[in-house]
N, CA, C and O atoms as a GROMACS GRO file, in nm:
protein
  220
    1MET      N    1  -1.498   1.850   1.385
    1MET     CA    2  -1.475   1.933   1.270
    1MET      C    3  -1.606   2.000   1.230
    1MET      O    4  -1.716   1.948   1.254
    2GLU      N    5  -1.590   2.116   1.169
    2GLU     CA    6  -1.706   2.191   1.121
    2GLU      C    7  -1.676   2.243   0.982
    2GLU      O    8  -1.561   2.268   0.947
    3VAL      N    9  -1.780   2.258   0.902
    3VAL     CA   10  -1.767   2.318   0.769
    3VAL      C   11  -1.711   2.458   0.784
    3VAL      O   12  -1.756   2.535   0.868
    4GLY      N   13  -1.611   2.491   0.702
    4GLY     CA   14  -1.551   2.623   0.705
    4GLY      C   15  -1.436   2.638   0.802
    4GLY      O   16  -1.372   2.743   0.806
    5LYS      N   17  -1.407   2.535   0.881
    5LYS     CA   18  -1.296   2.538   0.976
    5LYS      C   19  -1.178   2.462   0.916
    5LYS      O   20  -1.197   2.367   0.840
    6PHE      N   21  -1.057   2.503   0.952
    6PHE     CA   22  -0.938   2.434   0.908
    6PHE      C   23  -0.904   2.323   1.007
    6PHE      O   24  -0.936   2.332   1.126
    7ALA      N   25  -0.840   2.218   0.956
    7ALA     CA   26  -0.809   2.104   1.042
    7ALA      C   27  -0.662   2.065   1.031
    7ALA      O   28  -0.604   2.069   0.922
    8ASP      N   29  -0.603   2.026   1.144
    8ASP     CA   30  -0.473   1.961   1.147
    8ASP      C   31  -0.502   1.815   1.179
    8ASP      O   32  -0.561   1.784   1.282
    9LEU      N   33  -0.460   1.726   1.091
    9LEU     CA   34  -0.486   1.585   1.117
    9LEU      C   35  -0.389   1.497   1.041
    9LEU      O   36  -0.318   1.542   0.951
   10ILE      N   37  -0.388   1.369   1.079
   10ILE     CA   38  -0.309   1.270   1.008
   10ILE      C   39  -0.403   1.157   0.965
   10ILE      O   40  -0.505   1.131   1.028
   11VAL      N   41  -0.364   1.090   0.857
   11VAL     CA   42  -0.435   0.972   0.809
   11VAL      C   43  -0.343   0.854   0.834
   11VAL      O   44  -0.228   0.853   0.787
   12LEU      N   45  -0.391   0.753   0.906
   12LEU     CA   46  -0.312   0.635   0.939
   12LEU      C   47  -0.354   0.517   0.851
   12LEU      O   48  -0.462   0.516   0.794
   13ASP      N   49  -0.265   0.418   0.842
   13ASP     CA   50  -0.293   0.300   0.761
   13ASP      C   51  -0.385   0.200   0.830
   13ASP      O   52  -0.439   0.110   0.765
   14LYS      N   53  -0.402   0.213   0.961
   14LYS     CA   54  -0.488   0.123   1.037
   14LYS      C   55  -0.576   0.205   1.132
   14LYS      O   56  -0.541   0.318   1.167
   15ASN      N   57  -0.687   0.148   1.172
   15ASN     CA   58  -0.775   0.212   1.269
   15ASN      C   59  -0.711   0.198   1.407
   15ASN      O   60  -0.713   0.090   1.464
   16PHE      N   61  -0.656   0.306   1.460
   16PHE     CA   62  -0.585   0.298   1.588
   16PHE      C   63  -0.677   0.262   1.704
   16PHE      O   64  -0.629   0.222   1.810
   17MET      N   65  -0.805   0.276   1.686
   17MET     CA   66  -0.900   0.238   1.792
   17MET      C   67  -0.919   0.087   1.799
   17MET      O   68  -0.971   0.035   1.898
   18GLN      N   69  -0.878   0.015   1.693
   18GLN     CA   70  -0.898  -0.129   1.689
   18GLN      C   71  -0.767  -0.208   1.693
   18GLN      O   72  -0.770  -0.331   1.698
   19VAL      N   73  -0.654  -0.140   1.691
   19VAL     CA   74  -0.524  -0.207   1.693
   19VAL      C   75  -0.489  -0.238   1.839
   19VAL      O   76  -0.508  -0.154   1.927
   20PRO      N   77  -0.438  -0.359   1.865
   20PRO     CA   78  -0.394  -0.389   2.002
   20PRO      C   79  -0.290  -0.288   2.050
   20PRO      O   80  -0.207  -0.243   1.972
   21GLU      N   81  -0.295  -0.254   2.178
   21GLU     CA   82  -0.208  -0.150   2.234
   21GLU      C   83  -0.060  -0.172   2.203
   21GLU      O   84   0.012  -0.076   2.175
   22ASP      N   85  -0.014  -0.297   2.207
   22ASP     CA   86   0.127  -0.323   2.183
   22ASP      C   87   0.167  -0.307   2.036
   22ASP      O   88   0.286  -0.313   2.004
   23GLU      N   89   0.069  -0.286   1.946
   23GLU     CA   90   0.098  -0.267   1.804
   23GLU      C   91   0.078  -0.122   1.759
   23GLU      O   92   0.098  -0.092   1.641
   24LEU      N   93   0.039  -0.033   1.848
   24LEU     CA   94   0.012   0.106   1.809
   24LEU      C   95   0.132   0.173   1.743
   24LEU      O   96   0.115   0.252   1.650
   25GLY      N   97   0.252   0.144   1.789
   25GLY     CA   98   0.372   0.206   1.733
   25GLY      C   99   0.402   0.164   1.592
   25GLY      O  100   0.489   0.222   1.527
   26ARG      N  101   0.332   0.064   1.541
   26ARG     CA  102   0.354   0.014   1.404
   26ARG      C  103   0.263   0.082   1.302
   26ARG      O  104   0.280   0.062   1.182
   27ASN      N  105   0.168   0.163   1.348
   27ASN     CA  106   0.083   0.237   1.253
   27ASN      C  107   0.170   0.329   1.168
   27ASN      O  108   0.264   0.390   1.218
   28GLN      N  109   0.138   0.337   1.040
   28GLN     CA  110   0.211   0.423   0.948
   28GLN      C  111   0.126   0.546   0.913
   28GLN      O  112   0.005   0.534   0.891
   29VAL      N  113   0.189   0.662   0.910
   29VAL     CA  114   0.121   0.784   0.868
   29VAL      C  115   0.119   0.787   0.716
   29VAL      O  116   0.224   0.774   0.653
   30LEU      N  117   0.001   0.805   0.657
   30LEU     CA  118  -0.013   0.810   0.511
   30LEU      C  119  -0.025   0.953   0.459
   30LEU      O  120   0.015   0.981   0.346
   31MET      N  121  -0.079   1.043   0.542
   31MET     CA  122  -0.096   1.181   0.497
   31MET      C  123  -0.106   1.271   0.619
   31MET      O  124  -0.161   1.232   0.722
   32THR      N  125  -0.052   1.395   0.606
   32THR     CA  126  -0.059   1.495   0.712
   32THR      C  127  -0.120   1.622   0.655
   32THR      O  128  -0.078   1.670   0.550
   33LEU      N  129  -0.219   1.676   0.724
   33LEU     CA  130  -0.281   1.802   0.687
   33LEU      C  131  -0.259   1.902   0.799
   33LEU      O  132  -0.276   1.870   0.916
   34VAL      N  133  -0.220   2.024   0.762
   34VAL     CA  134  -0.203   2.133   0.858
   34VAL      C  135  -0.283   2.251   0.804
   34VAL      O  136  -0.265   2.293   0.690
   35GLY      N  137  -0.368   2.305   0.887
   35GLY     CA  138  -0.451   2.416   0.843
   35GLY      C  139  -0.542   2.380   0.727
   35GLY      O  140  -0.577   2.465   0.646
   36GLY      N  141  -0.580   2.252   0.720
   36GLY     CA  142  -0.669   2.206   0.613
   36GLY      C  143  -0.599   2.180   0.481
   36GLY      O  144  -0.666   2.149   0.382
   37LYS      N  145  -0.466   2.190   0.477
   37LYS     CA  146  -0.391   2.169   0.352
   37LYS      C  147  -0.295   2.051   0.369
   37LYS      O  148  -0.233   2.035   0.474
   38VAL      N  149  -0.284   1.970   0.265
   38VAL     CA  150  -0.194   1.856   0.267
   38VAL      C  151  -0.051   1.907   0.262
   38VAL      O  152  -0.013   1.980   0.171
   39VAL      N  153   0.029   1.868   0.362
   39VAL     CA  154   0.170   1.908   0.366
   39VAL      C  155   0.264   1.791   0.345
   39VAL      O  156   0.383   1.809   0.320
   40TRP      N  157   0.210   1.667   0.356
   40TRP     CA  158   0.290   1.548   0.333
   40TRP      C  159   0.197   1.433   0.297
   40TRP      O  160   0.090   1.418   0.355
   41ALA      N  161   0.239   1.352   0.199
   41ALA     CA  162   0.158   1.237   0.160
   41ALA      C  163   0.247   1.123   0.114
   41ALA      O  164   0.355   1.144   0.059
   42LYS      N  165   0.200   1.002   0.139
   42LYS     CA  166   0.267   0.879   0.101
   42LYS      C  167   0.169   0.798   0.017
   42LYS      O  168   0.048   0.819   0.027
   43ALA      N  169   0.218   0.707  -0.063
   43ALA     CA  170   0.129   0.620  -0.140
   43ALA      C  171   0.026   0.560  -0.045
   43ALA      O  172   0.064   0.519   0.064
   44PRO      N  173  -0.098   0.552  -0.078
   44PRO     CA  174  -0.158   0.570  -0.210
   44PRO      C  175  -0.204   0.712  -0.239
   44PRO      O  176  -0.266   0.736  -0.343
   45PHE      N  177  -0.176   0.807  -0.150
   45PHE     CA  178  -0.226   0.944  -0.167
   45PHE      C  179  -0.137   1.032  -0.253
   45PHE      O  180  -0.186   1.125  -0.316
   46VAL      N  181  -0.006   1.005  -0.257
   46VAL     CA  182   0.084   1.090  -0.335
   46VAL      C  183   0.041   1.082  -0.481
   46VAL      O  184   0.012   0.973  -0.531
   47GLY      N  185   0.036   1.193  -0.549
   47GLY     CA  186  -0.010   1.198  -0.687
   47GLY      C  187  -0.159   1.221  -0.699
   47GLY      O  188  -0.208   1.262  -0.804
   48GLN      N  189  -0.232   1.196  -0.591
   48GLN     CA  190  -0.377   1.218  -0.593
   48GLN      C  191  -0.414   1.351  -0.528
   48GLN      O  192  -0.525   1.401  -0.545
   49VAL      N  193  -0.320   1.408  -0.453
   49VAL     CA  194  -0.344   1.535  -0.386
   49VAL      C  195  -0.225   1.627  -0.413
   49VAL      O  196  -0.114   1.581  -0.437
   50ALA      N  197  -0.249   1.755  -0.408
   50ALA     CA  198  -0.141   1.853  -0.424
   50ALA      C  199  -0.074   1.873  -0.289
   50ALA      O  200  -0.139   1.917  -0.194
   51VAL      N  201   0.053   1.840  -0.280
   51VAL     CA  202   0.127   1.856  -0.155
   51VAL      C  203   0.192   1.993  -0.155
   51VAL      O  204   0.258   2.030  -0.252
   52ILE      N  205   0.174   2.067  -0.048
   52ILE     CA  206   0.232   2.200  -0.034
   52ILE      C  207   0.373   2.185   0.023
   52ILE      O  208   0.390   2.145   0.138
   53ALA      N  209   0.472   2.215  -0.057
   53ALA     CA  210   0.612   2.199  -0.015
   53ALA      C  211   0.657   2.316   0.071
   53ALA      O  212   0.614   2.429   0.050
   54GLY      N  213   0.743   2.287   0.166
   54GLY     CA  214   0.805   2.391   0.245
   54GLY      C  215   0.720   2.450   0.354
   54GLY      O  216   0.754   2.556   0.408
   55GLN      N  217   0.610   2.387   0.389
   55GLN     CA  218   0.524   2.440   0.495
   55GLN      C  219   0.506   2.339   0.603
   55GLN      O  220   0.437   2.365   0.701
   0.00000   0.00000   0.00000
């Protein structure tokens, strides 16, 4: 990532680099960003960020 660039990313509840391979499918998505904007969020992030609906 670079300053001034937009990012598409997800925030997971666990560090996927440290989770055993057979448990990777159990990671939960907590937040999704598209083009640098939050498009979906789950607790604990919901209410703390403005979610852009319909995008």
